[in-house]
A tleap script that builds the chain and sets N, CA, C and O, in Angstrom:
source leaprc.protein.ff14SB
mol = sequence {
  NMET ILE VAL ARG ILE ILE THR VAL ARG VAL
  ARG LYS GLY ARG GLU GLN ASP PHE GLU ALA
  ALA THR ILE ALA ASN HIE GLU GLY SER ILE
  GLN GLU SER GLY VAL LEU ARG PHE ASP VAL
  LEU ARG ASP GLY ASP SER PRO GLY VAL TYR
  TYR LEU TYR GLU ALA TYR ARG ASP GLU ALA
  ALA THR VAL ALA HIE LYS LYS THR ASP HIE
  TYR GLN GLN TRP LYS SER ALA VAL ALA GLU
  MET LEU GLU GLY GLU ARG THR SER VAL ALA
  CYS SER VAL VAL ALA PRO ALA ASP PRO GLN
  ALA CTRP
}
set mol.1.N position { 0.963 -1.272 0.047 }
set mol.1.CA position { 0.692 -0.158 -0.027 }
set mol.1.C position { 0.685 1.721 -0.030 }
set mol.1.O position { 1.422 2.207 0.828 }
set mol.2.N position { 0.178 2.386 -0.618 }
set mol.2.CA position { 1.191 4.037 -0.847 }
set mol.2.C position { 0.376 4.663 -0.558 }
set mol.2.O position { -0.647 4.692 -1.242 }
set mol.3.N position { 0.504 5.347 0.480 }
set mol.3.CA position { 0.085 7.058 0.522 }
set mol.3.C position { 0.706 8.253 0.065 }
set mol.3.O position { 1.840 8.711 0.203 }
set mol.4.N position { -0.031 8.532 -0.350 }
set mol.4.CA position { 0.850 9.934 -1.216 }
set mol.4.C position { 0.110 11.562 0.073 }
set mol.4.O position { -0.961 11.759 0.646 }
set mol.5.N position { 0.824 11.976 0.017 }
set mol.5.CA position { 0.147 13.611 0.950 }
set mol.5.C position { 0.684 14.836 0.037 }
set mol.5.O position { 1.858 15.207 0.033 }
set mol.6.N position { -0.593 15.541 -0.915 }
set mol.6.CA position { -0.258 16.434 -1.586 }
set mol.6.C position { -0.607 17.898 -1.223 }
set mol.6.O position { -1.728 18.405 -1.270 }
set mol.7.N position { 0.682 18.549 -0.813 }
set mol.7.CA position { 0.395 20.011 -0.547 }
set mol.7.C position { 0.085 20.835 -1.698 }
set mol.7.O position { 1.015 20.816 -2.503 }
set mol.8.N position { -1.117 21.716 -2.142 }
set mol.8.CA position { -1.556 22.437 -2.874 }
set mol.8.C position { -2.086 24.010 -2.359 }
set mol.8.O position { -2.852 24.352 -1.458 }
set mol.9.N position { -1.297 24.788 -3.379 }
set mol.9.CA position { -1.429 26.266 -2.499 }
set mol.9.C position { -2.151 26.820 -3.458 }
set mol.9.O position { -1.461 27.026 -4.457 }
set mol.10.N position { -3.545 27.233 -3.598 }
set mol.10.CA position { -4.541 27.689 -4.442 }
set mol.10.C position { -4.532 29.375 -4.239 }
set mol.10.O position { -4.684 30.043 -3.216 }
set mol.11.N position { -4.286 29.782 -5.654 }
set mol.11.CA position { -4.199 31.399 -5.756 }
set mol.11.C position { -5.381 32.102 -5.220 }
set mol.11.O position { -6.360 31.397 -5.468 }
set mol.12.N position { -5.872 33.619 -4.338 }
set mol.12.CA position { -6.413 33.870 -3.955 }
set mol.12.C position { -7.878 34.085 -4.743 }
set mol.12.O position { -7.957 34.772 -5.762 }
set mol.13.N position { -8.972 33.440 -4.167 }
set mol.13.CA position { -10.402 33.923 -5.033 }
set mol.13.C position { -10.330 33.063 -6.081 }
set mol.13.O position { -10.962 33.398 -7.082 }
set mol.14.N position { -9.709 32.014 -6.117 }
set mol.14.CA position { -9.851 30.899 -6.775 }
set mol.14.C position { -10.122 29.106 -6.407 }
set mol.14.O position { -10.071 28.036 -7.014 }
set mol.15.N position { -10.513 29.749 -4.639 }
set mol.15.CA position { -10.574 28.570 -3.721 }
set mol.15.C position { -11.863 27.849 -4.461 }
set mol.15.O position { -11.449 26.971 -5.217 }
set mol.16.N position { -12.822 27.923 -4.466 }
set mol.16.CA position { -14.187 27.337 -4.928 }
set mol.16.C position { -13.972 26.903 -6.613 }
set mol.16.O position { -14.653 25.959 -7.014 }
set mol.17.N position { -12.956 27.645 -7.669 }
set mol.17.CA position { -13.083 26.674 -8.684 }
set mol.17.C position { -11.791 25.351 -8.338 }
set mol.17.O position { -11.855 24.138 -8.536 }
set mol.18.N position { -11.011 25.944 -7.932 }
set mol.18.CA position { -10.117 24.744 -7.237 }
set mol.18.C position { -11.026 23.318 -6.494 }
set mol.18.O position { -11.033 22.213 -7.038 }
set mol.19.N position { -11.636 23.568 -5.389 }
set mol.19.CA position { -12.449 22.613 -4.875 }
set mol.19.C position { -13.423 21.957 -6.151 }
set mol.19.O position { -13.276 20.767 -6.427 }
set mol.20.N position { -14.502 22.864 -6.973 }
set mol.20.CA position { -15.111 22.145 -8.097 }
set mol.20.C position { -13.849 21.151 -8.585 }
set mol.20.O position { -13.958 19.949 -8.346 }
set mol.21.N position { -12.935 21.534 -9.108 }
set mol.21.CA position { -12.420 20.320 -10.118 }
set mol.21.C position { -12.091 19.578 -9.348 }
set mol.21.O position { -12.561 18.496 -9.700 }
set mol.22.N position { -11.328 19.421 -8.105 }
set mol.22.CA position { -10.798 18.797 -6.989 }
set mol.22.C position { -11.802 17.492 -6.375 }
set mol.22.O position { -11.442 16.384 -5.977 }
set mol.23.N position { -13.144 18.058 -6.463 }
set mol.23.CA position { -14.324 17.585 -6.505 }
set mol.23.C position { -14.083 16.316 -7.179 }
set mol.23.O position { -13.607 15.292 -6.690 }
set mol.24.N position { -14.647 16.617 -8.881 }
set mol.24.CA position { -15.014 16.295 -9.578 }
set mol.24.C position { -13.499 15.217 -9.836 }
set mol.24.O position { -13.776 14.028 -9.998 }
set mol.25.N position { -11.981 15.581 -9.875 }
set mol.25.CA position { -11.456 14.594 -9.781 }
set mol.25.C position { -11.322 13.233 -8.760 }
set mol.25.O position { -11.317 12.064 -9.145 }
set mol.26.N position { -11.212 13.726 -7.295 }
set mol.26.CA position { -12.201 12.761 -6.225 }
set mol.26.C position { -13.373 11.688 -6.797 }
set mol.26.O position { -13.242 10.465 -6.837 }
set mol.27.N position { -14.539 12.457 -7.226 }
set mol.27.CA position { -15.301 10.983 -7.384 }
set mol.27.C position { -14.883 10.441 -8.406 }
set mol.27.O position { -15.271 9.273 -8.446 }
set mol.28.N position { -13.949 10.876 -9.717 }
set mol.28.CA position { -13.805 9.481 -10.725 }
set mol.28.C position { -12.682 8.884 -9.924 }
set mol.28.O position { -12.701 7.656 -10.007 }
set mol.29.N position { -11.624 9.395 -9.109 }
set mol.29.CA position { -10.438 8.662 -8.320 }
set mol.29.C position { -11.474 7.661 -7.355 }
set mol.29.O position { -11.507 6.520 -7.816 }
set mol.30.N position { -12.100 7.793 -6.445 }
set mol.30.CA position { -12.413 6.708 -5.617 }
set mol.30.C position { -13.139 5.714 -6.872 }
set mol.30.O position { -12.824 4.538 -6.692 }
set mol.31.N position { -13.894 5.883 -7.905 }
set mol.31.CA position { -14.072 4.559 -8.619 }
set mol.31.C position { -13.354 3.644 -9.333 }
set mol.31.O position { -13.755 2.565 -9.769 }
set mol.32.N position { -11.203 4.619 -9.521 }
set mol.32.CA position { -10.813 3.638 -9.555 }
set mol.32.C position { -10.460 1.863 -8.766 }
set mol.32.O position { -10.554 1.881 -7.539 }
set mol.33.N position { -10.209 0.909 -9.189 }
set mol.33.CA position { -9.981 -0.378 -8.268 }
set mol.33.C position { -9.084 -0.335 -7.363 }
set mol.33.O position { -9.269 -0.771 -6.227 }
set mol.34.N position { -7.545 0.426 -7.934 }
set mol.34.CA position { -6.931 0.685 -7.079 }
set mol.34.C position { -5.976 1.568 -5.741 }
set mol.34.O position { -4.928 1.638 -5.100 }
set mol.35.N position { -7.659 2.243 -6.046 }
set mol.35.CA position { -7.704 3.462 -5.525 }
set mol.35.C position { -7.996 3.067 -3.878 }
set mol.35.O position { -9.178 2.731 -3.948 }
set mol.36.N position { -7.647 2.929 -2.596 }
set mol.36.CA position { -8.433 2.943 -1.542 }
set mol.36.C position { -9.086 4.547 -0.741 }
set mol.36.O position { -10.060 4.661 0.003 }
set mol.37.N position { -8.465 5.247 -1.062 }
set mol.37.CA position { -8.498 6.330 -0.194 }
set mol.37.C position { -8.196 7.659 -1.220 }
set mol.37.O position { -7.191 7.578 -1.928 }
set mol.38.N position { -8.890 8.658 -1.297 }
set mol.38.CA position { -8.862 9.702 -1.684 }
set mol.38.C position { -9.701 11.198 -1.698 }
set mol.38.O position { -10.513 11.831 -2.373 }
set mol.39.N position { -8.835 11.287 -0.356 }
set mol.39.CA position { -9.571 12.539 0.254 }
set mol.39.C position { -9.040 14.124 0.133 }
set mol.39.O position { -7.968 14.250 -0.459 }
set mol.40.N position { -9.547 15.097 0.529 }
set mol.40.CA position { -9.738 16.130 -0.072 }
set mol.40.C position { -9.858 17.492 0.952 }
set mol.40.O position { -10.900 18.145 1.024 }
set mol.41.N position { -8.880 17.750 1.571 }
set mol.41.CA position { -8.538 18.932 2.982 }
set mol.41.C position { -8.018 19.920 2.601 }
set mol.41.O position { -7.023 20.188 1.928 }
set mol.42.N position { -8.900 20.535 3.166 }
set mol.42.CA position { -8.751 22.483 3.463 }
set mol.42.C position { -7.769 22.662 4.514 }
set mol.42.O position { -7.804 21.697 5.277 }
set mol.43.N position { -7.008 23.426 4.806 }
set mol.43.CA position { -6.186 23.726 6.085 }
set mol.43.C position { -6.935 24.980 6.664 }
set mol.43.O position { -7.225 26.108 6.266 }
set mol.44.N position { -7.091 24.289 7.710 }
set mol.44.CA position { -8.283 25.216 9.087 }
set mol.44.C position { -7.594 26.945 9.058 }
set mol.44.O position { -8.119 28.037 8.841 }
set mol.45.N position { -6.001 26.461 9.435 }
set mol.45.CA position { -5.144 27.772 9.507 }
set mol.45.C position { -5.183 28.662 8.633 }
set mol.45.O position { -5.651 29.785 8.820 }
set mol.46.N position { -4.595 28.168 7.369 }
set mol.46.CA position { -3.893 28.709 6.296 }
set mol.46.C position { -4.858 29.054 5.016 }
set mol.46.O position { -4.236 28.344 4.226 }
set mol.47.N position { -5.619 29.457 4.438 }
set mol.47.CA position { -6.622 29.359 3.457 }
set mol.47.C position { -6.022 29.608 2.300 }
set mol.47.O position { -5.206 30.490 2.028 }
set mol.48.N position { -6.452 28.822 1.678 }
set mol.48.CA position { -5.694 28.288 0.084 }
set mol.48.C position { -4.767 27.659 0.069 }
set mol.48.O position { -3.859 27.719 -0.760 }
set mol.49.N position { -4.874 26.799 1.195 }
set mol.49.CA position { -3.924 25.431 1.328 }
set mol.49.C position { -4.704 24.127 1.635 }
set mol.49.O position { -5.449 24.041 2.612 }
set mol.50.N position { -4.556 23.391 0.997 }
set mol.50.CA position { -5.424 22.026 0.414 }
set mol.50.C position { -4.288 20.876 0.845 }
set mol.50.O position { -3.158 21.273 1.128 }
set mol.51.N position { -4.599 19.445 0.894 }
set mol.51.CA position { -3.879 18.789 1.094 }
set mol.51.C position { -4.817 17.485 0.317 }
set mol.51.O position { -6.018 17.751 0.382 }
set mol.52.N position { -4.595 16.445 -0.236 }
set mol.52.CA position { -4.623 15.820 -1.053 }
set mol.52.C position { -4.283 14.343 -0.434 }
set mol.52.O position { -3.120 13.946 -0.499 }
set mol.53.N position { -5.464 13.392 0.268 }
set mol.53.CA position { -4.713 12.456 1.235 }
set mol.53.C position { -5.236 11.182 0.006 }
set mol.53.O position { -6.426 10.995 -0.249 }
set mol.54.N position { -3.902 10.259 -0.769 }
set mol.54.CA position { -4.477 9.297 -1.757 }
set mol.54.C position { -3.496 8.150 -1.223 }
set mol.54.O position { -2.267 8.164 -1.276 }
set mol.55.N position { -4.343 7.133 -0.687 }
set mol.55.CA position { -3.550 5.692 -0.570 }
set mol.55.C position { -4.259 5.037 -1.601 }
set mol.55.O position { -5.448 5.171 -1.890 }
set mol.56.N position { -2.949 3.926 -2.405 }
set mol.56.CA position { -3.127 2.760 -3.312 }
set mol.56.C position { -2.864 1.653 -3.022 }
set mol.56.O position { -1.980 1.625 -2.166 }
set mol.57.N position { -3.123 0.935 -3.249 }
set mol.57.CA position { -3.691 -0.436 -2.794 }
set mol.57.C position { -1.816 -0.937 -3.369 }
set mol.57.O position { -1.156 -1.757 -2.731 }
set mol.58.N position { -1.258 -0.184 -4.715 }
set mol.58.CA position { 0.493 -0.736 -4.913 }
set mol.58.C position { 0.283 0.617 -6.209 }
set mol.58.O position { -0.627 1.236 -6.759 }
set mol.59.N position { 1.921 0.530 -6.211 }
set mol.59.CA position { 3.029 1.441 -7.087 }
set mol.59.C position { 1.725 1.615 -8.549 }
set mol.59.O position { 1.127 2.657 -8.817 }
set mol.60.N position { 1.581 0.303 -9.268 }
set mol.60.CA position { 1.113 0.164 -10.727 }
set mol.60.C position { 0.025 1.410 -10.098 }
set mol.60.O position { 0.438 2.564 -10.203 }
set mol.61.N position { -1.060 1.240 -9.588 }
set mol.61.CA position { -2.126 2.153 -9.266 }
set mol.61.C position { -2.248 2.970 -9.188 }
set mol.61.O position { -3.228 3.489 -9.723 }
set mol.62.N position { -1.204 3.820 -8.345 }
set mol.62.CA position { -0.556 5.681 -8.923 }
set mol.62.C position { -0.364 6.170 -10.525 }
set mol.62.O position { -0.690 7.165 -11.172 }
set mol.63.N position { 0.357 4.893 -10.802 }
set mol.63.CA position { 0.684 5.330 -12.358 }
set mol.63.C position { -0.811 5.053 -13.234 }
set mol.63.O position { -0.985 5.442 -14.389 }
set mol.64.N position { -1.901 4.245 -12.363 }
set mol.64.CA position { -2.689 3.690 -13.670 }
set mol.64.C position { -3.560 5.626 -13.300 }
set mol.64.O position { -3.974 6.377 -14.183 }
set mol.65.N position { -3.574 5.850 -12.095 }
set mol.65.CA position { -4.265 6.964 -11.593 }
set mol.65.C position { -4.061 8.407 -12.428 }
set mol.65.O position { -4.917 9.224 -12.763 }
set mol.66.N position { -2.645 8.415 -12.634 }
set mol.66.CA position { -1.960 9.401 -13.593 }
set mol.66.C position { -2.709 9.484 -15.342 }
set mol.66.O position { -2.874 10.528 -15.973 }
set mol.67.N position { -3.052 8.120 -15.807 }
set mol.67.CA position { -3.527 8.150 -16.789 }
set mol.67.C position { -4.900 8.350 -17.101 }
set mol.67.O position { -5.480 8.519 -18.174 }
set mol.68.N position { -5.253 8.297 -16.037 }
set mol.68.CA position { -6.890 8.422 -16.325 }
set mol.68.C position { -7.400 9.994 -16.738 }
set mol.68.O position { -6.832 11.070 -16.549 }
set mol.69.N position { -8.723 9.679 -17.389 }
set mol.69.CA position { -9.319 11.247 -17.671 }
set mol.69.C position { -9.563 12.338 -16.829 }
set mol.69.O position { -9.379 13.483 -17.241 }
set mol.70.N position { -9.931 12.123 -15.772 }
set mol.70.CA position { -10.489 12.618 -14.489 }
set mol.70.C position { -9.240 13.376 -14.215 }
set mol.70.O position { -9.348 14.593 -14.067 }
set mol.71.N position { -8.168 12.866 -14.135 }
set mol.71.CA position { -6.849 13.285 -13.237 }
set mol.71.C position { -6.229 14.053 -14.462 }
set mol.71.O position { -5.695 15.100 -14.094 }
set mol.72.N position { -6.169 13.879 -15.496 }
set mol.72.CA position { -5.836 14.949 -16.951 }
set mol.72.C position { -6.469 15.815 -17.073 }
set mol.72.O position { -6.030 16.944 -17.289 }
set mol.73.N position { -7.982 15.444 -16.940 }
set mol.73.CA position { -8.698 16.976 -16.961 }
set mol.73.C position { -8.792 17.928 -15.691 }
set mol.73.O position { -8.982 19.136 -15.833 }
set mol.74.N position { -8.651 17.335 -14.452 }
set mol.74.CA position { -7.541 18.341 -12.884 }
set mol.74.C position { -6.789 18.619 -12.980 }
set mol.74.O position { -6.676 19.844 -13.015 }
set mol.75.N position { -5.521 17.764 -13.118 }
set mol.75.CA position { -4.190 19.055 -14.045 }
set mol.75.C position { -4.558 20.148 -14.573 }
set mol.75.O position { -4.602 21.253 -14.032 }
set mol.76.N position { -4.899 19.793 -15.913 }
set mol.76.CA position { -4.738 20.873 -16.786 }
set mol.76.C position { -5.379 22.061 -16.112 }
set mol.76.O position { -4.878 23.174 -15.953 }
set mol.77.N position { -7.043 21.469 -15.597 }
set mol.77.CA position { -7.989 22.895 -15.273 }
set mol.77.C position { -7.640 23.474 -13.996 }
set mol.77.O position { -8.370 24.358 -13.547 }
set mol.78.N position { -6.503 23.051 -13.277 }
set mol.78.CA position { -5.919 23.445 -11.708 }
set mol.78.C position { -4.384 24.638 -11.748 }
set mol.78.O position { -3.821 25.486 -11.056 }
set mol.79.N position { -4.269 23.837 -13.289 }
set mol.79.CA position { -3.039 24.144 -13.106 }
set mol.79.C position { -2.528 26.076 -13.294 }
set mol.79.O position { -1.407 26.564 -13.152 }
set mol.80.N position { -4.150 26.937 -13.730 }
set mol.80.CA position { -3.584 28.189 -13.560 }
set mol.80.C position { -3.828 28.597 -11.934 }
set mol.80.O position { -3.326 29.560 -11.355 }
set mol.81.N position { -4.599 27.746 -11.458 }
set mol.81.CA position { -4.885 28.175 -10.462 }
set mol.81.C position { -4.370 28.317 -8.814 }
set mol.81.O position { -4.802 28.707 -7.729 }
set mol.82.N position { -3.026 27.661 -9.482 }
set mol.82.CA position { -1.872 27.025 -8.066 }
set mol.82.C position { -1.055 28.614 -7.907 }
set mol.82.O position { -0.886 29.541 -8.699 }
set mol.83.N position { -0.656 28.382 -6.438 }
set mol.83.CA position { 0.209 29.247 -6.853 }
set mol.83.C position { 1.778 28.360 -6.077 }
set mol.83.O position { 1.922 28.147 -4.873 }
set mol.84.N position { 2.616 28.042 -7.013 }
set mol.84.CA position { 3.454 27.415 -7.174 }
set mol.84.C position { 3.271 26.158 -7.345 }
set mol.84.O position { 2.101 25.855 -7.581 }
set mol.85.N position { 4.065 25.258 -7.306 }
set mol.85.CA position { 4.271 24.113 -7.414 }
set mol.85.C position { 3.666 23.139 -6.629 }
set mol.85.O position { 3.602 23.486 -5.450 }
set mol.86.N position { 3.086 21.774 -6.922 }
set mol.86.CA position { 2.307 21.399 -5.607 }
set mol.86.C position { 3.273 20.007 -5.169 }
set mol.86.O position { 3.694 19.118 -5.909 }
set mol.87.N position { 3.439 20.177 -3.744 }
set mol.87.CA position { 4.427 18.804 -3.490 }
set mol.87.C position { 3.905 17.625 -2.879 }
set mol.87.O position { 2.695 17.647 -2.653 }
set mol.88.N position { 4.331 16.939 -2.665 }
set mol.88.CA position { 3.949 15.214 -2.767 }
set mol.88.C position { 4.997 14.728 -1.701 }
set mol.88.O position { 6.128 15.185 -1.533 }
set mol.89.N position { 4.561 13.996 -1.211 }
set mol.89.CA position { 5.465 12.966 0.114 }
set mol.89.C position { 4.434 11.934 -0.289 }
set mol.89.O position { 3.225 12.072 -0.474 }
set mol.90.N position { 5.270 10.782 -0.387 }
set mol.90.CA position { 4.947 9.235 -0.420 }
set mol.90.C position { 5.339 8.659 1.073 }
set mol.90.O position { 6.361 8.930 1.704 }
set mol.91.N position { 4.378 7.889 1.428 }
set mol.91.CA position { 4.160 7.417 2.609 }
set mol.91.C position { 3.958 6.057 2.658 }
set mol.91.O position { 3.134 5.557 1.892 }
set mol.92.N position { 4.892 5.030 3.828 }
set mol.92.CA position { 4.371 3.577 3.620 }
set mol.92.C position { 3.665 3.588 4.808 }
set mol.92.O position { 3.791 4.323 5.787 }
set mol.93.N position { 2.869 2.631 4.581 }
set mol.93.CA position { 1.613 2.747 5.932 }
set mol.93.C position { 2.118 1.466 7.198 }
set mol.93.O position { 2.385 0.272 7.060 }
set mol.94.N position { 2.099 2.126 8.094 }
set mol.94.CA position { 2.888 1.160 9.866 }
set mol.94.C position { 1.459 0.382 10.631 }
set mol.94.O position { 1.453 -0.711 11.198 }
set mol.95.N position { 0.090 1.500 10.401 }
set mol.95.CA position { -0.949 1.146 10.591 }
set mol.95.C position { -2.024 1.886 10.280 }
set mol.95.O position { -1.760 3.088 10.280 }
set mol.96.N position { -3.339 1.578 9.966 }
set mol.96.CA position { -3.310 -0.156 10.156 }
set mol.96.C position { -2.873 -0.783 9.095 }
set mol.96.O position { -2.907 -0.373 7.935 }
set mol.97.N position { -2.287 -2.201 9.654 }
set mol.97.CA position { -1.895 -3.332 9.129 }
set mol.97.C position { -2.645 -4.077 8.258 }
set mol.97.O position { -1.992 -4.864 7.573 }
set mol.98.N position { -3.717 -4.058 8.104 }
set mol.98.CA position { -4.847 -4.630 7.727 }
set mol.98.C position { -4.898 -4.431 5.765 }
set mol.98.O position { -4.274 -3.371 5.704 }
set mol.99.N position { -5.048 -4.587 5.099 }
set mol.99.CA position { -5.520 -3.195 4.025 }
set mol.99.C position { -6.932 -3.289 3.911 }
set mol.99.O position { -7.531 -2.539 3.140 }
set mol.100.N position { -7.729 -4.423 4.838 }
set mol.100.CA position { -8.705 -4.352 4.654 }
set mol.100.C position { -9.559 -3.597 5.568 }
set mol.100.O position { -10.787 -3.596 5.482 }
set mol.101.N position { -8.875 -2.941 6.465 }
set mol.101.CA position { -9.356 -1.960 7.038 }
set mol.101.C position { -9.338 -0.346 6.441 }
set mol.101.O position { -9.525 0.684 7.089 }
set mol.102.N position { -9.165 -0.435 5.578 }
set mol.102.CA position { -8.765 0.513 4.579 }
set mol.102.C position { -10.071 1.103 3.284 }
set mol.102.O position { -9.756 1.916 2.416 }
savepdb mol mol.pdb
quit
């Protein structure tokens, strides 16, 4: 299992547009067989900062995700909304150890 935490900074005034595009990406992503979680989080203290918490069955699922139409549409749609580059951290899961818990 692979978890990725992506941090995104959105230009002031573009938050609603970003959220709409990201929710569409979320809805497509959770339909993918290799996606275990795809959460969209807004920072409570820093307006315009979002975190995408993504859990995948394996590395092949992360590669497949990036080839989907919904991801490609999201990436294109939000490009001009971003303040700087997205950052990503890949994590391995310590607990829960049972993939069924996801």
